[in-house]
Steps between C-alpha positions, in 0.01 A plus 500: 500500500367153545751279704446120553702190513466327165570149632238528772255651261548220230465244779184666632351506139592127468323411830187723430459351156468158655298619783142368468227768458235470767227249398214412714236232447140571519167520298586846386563524117153408380209717422208254559596370845208689666156322510329827431567541113392410165583127552360471854129425457448364846576823693177718479522735209832359367403493135488745213194326324145505624440190724138592577564566873333812620643812671864388536814723504656365177857503378348642181309819614265487211331196636379670823239680296353188347305369801500788751378479852450794743803379696717196546795419733752234437737351770746232381771320702767242399654233711806403316809266543814582274793259450833577330776246447826562316687165484876527575439877534855573629662156461425123484233425767496869607137582396343834538139451635228740598150437598229680696136539571331836442153633565446787255204747480493499125229748424241739651280688239167617396272672245248783505233534230399843385156526343465717191446500128789263458604221748808627683689322786765617721730249670795492751728224612800429722708190384807359678734289296791325679743449222760318677605384849829303476760427763792254475821412677777244433838413627816302409757394766763255403865426421567585139795573277404858434824697491810440283748249647792738421422695818231284672576132458225244554134540585374818668223558748239664288170657614244649255169652589217639288184688600235673290146628531272689258172643624286677233139622535265723295204678630250638252231757556269587223191682383310410184224648276288284285236621229256277312466658159227271366392129514825398335771733614655616822809689583694579815820644648691422820761724672723281713744620770770244568718473805788251453755403772806274488743396765794310344812349648778278375810431709771230509842428636773265394788439726810271499780464743839521356714200601816627658781320693572819692177539677280198584251653734425837337529434122473785253185508295374580144152668524250613233159629613227718367171633602249703295174621643240729358166613640267724296147611442360656188159652420385496134178554293364302221192541287289223332248549234244231423217409266242225473290372222209271528310323219287202593715220640816689400695727731809698426720703736794727436725664765793732425739586798725798478866479617542592869545865585766548772388731794743465780728250670774474765778232531784411740795293382760351725799309345800341646800330325816356670791318351784381720829343377372362174759388239335578178788357289644205704880475475546869498552758776177680413276509799144647496347685788186711455258692721179629367226630715207740437166604609266744304162613603226709358567385136237561241316190362376430141289195436357415163204292383454474114224571263266194465193394299266219592222350283234250617231294341212331682244262360172383667416135456189345679558566878852614467763721341844452379765782496822550312735800582833624390717791621808655328756690709745719327874496540678716773844626419767489771463754762600573861238447771751670735813687398742561779728801522859484397631534863758303703448132485839315420772634731734678479276781364633604171329613180567172331352296783202721539415470129418132582240577760210543264576188301540285811203624698244584233166312491363436142300290267388453157200293359421313185157500334270214597148386420298305744194286430212352706204284456207468734164331542194588721206277525185503692474189704173577682282812529717610792845342415743604221815322435831671363825373356780675326854456384741776401865545409736745672802532291822649634595859400845527670763597239794584724817318434399397154539816295683711774868433448664762717741381757344732751131478434390521858251297707160396364170460684384190305652146489221275363606363172228249444127519389225428752158340439197558716167308547189615684218273597197605707142605526259778572200455737217743432318649794228757546725755638822422316723227336767279661813427292737225612750289326852361465791691327798297385819609336823327373812610339847333438816529301825310441694816422503688830840657564657450841579814692821316641654150503666400825617176346780660288640812671849615401695816423408496136131543572562711814372230737164509333521172315442399151128599449285275298133458411264288714133424553251725668132438586208692620163381626212682664166391631235740639145501617304815386187614689304796371157651588300738287258704710196647323437807703 
């Protein structure tokens, strides 16, 4: 028989309904954020349409067979500065800012040409994609009228603190096969093993001293604090099938990517929830005290990437080429990346309390379908110097909180709710033993509808000392210098 205090349980439900789901800010809900992709162009091989370079490891495996060489090796690094700014992130003037400089080994790869009746190339690559590296902290410390005057007259000493970080990275190892069928057609396939890791933390505390005439030195306190941290890794496999068609100055490329196949993963979740002496209904005797604490290890991880199809067209003109590319990504329904076990979290340990564990600690997402577009130009400036320029969209796919209406819909790995736009400008220097790629990568994104995680300007009992959350402005900017060298071995 299930036994629980109905007043306590209703109060807890009221609190958790208003409790903000973990939301972190990073460049993490966009498919085309990596420079090695259909909209890149500057990164060696980042195209699905023939760009007349020879012997590269291409994003589209069919292109490797068009201009084969016995062997080629590519080494690319990125020197990147990222800047994030959420204006009034947790209150007026309390901005959430994060910035940092990274030196990233983007890519190491190569091709091997096999002689025979048909042109066949084998390729390999190791690509590192640092999706996000975000760290913020903010604090409010002031006299405020936080608690109801019926039991705590006047302004109280209020201290609020917020901390979050979100580090995400992907490492991709792949092998490819390209076959030239005739002068017009080539086909290819890539098998790509993906290692994704994420370390995610959001914690905050809101505390107010209760004014009392009985005790002036050691005042009682209302305290609300929460901490949620998850660390996981996941290995998956994805296949890509490509084809290329050539006819004079016209070039076509098609790439189909299968959904990600989950292989194995492991996660650890730590969660802490404390509420002390909170009057959820001022003017009544109802008092809320909650203790929730849990740590679960060895949890399985499921991570999904959707089916996608990319189509590109290239046109030669004089000493240059122009490229147009689009890629459609299918919708991903709501699923749990990590599903915790229904063990003890909220104390005391009862069947009713334990049933909340999964809803409060689960890590899930869902994605809407998006289509990205890019345009690029490549022009020969001198016999040894080629210039590049490209622009691409990077539309946001996050669909959490829009169509998920459950009161207990867990925590989500993505927070970016804006579109990002990328530009690349650079050149290639042709040398006898290879090619030097160098250029500038710029990215910008912004929104006026970013939802605050907390608002320390308006804490009170009605909102469980979390404040009345509103929308605000968020901006993202990134500048990077890419250096890549193609060795003809």
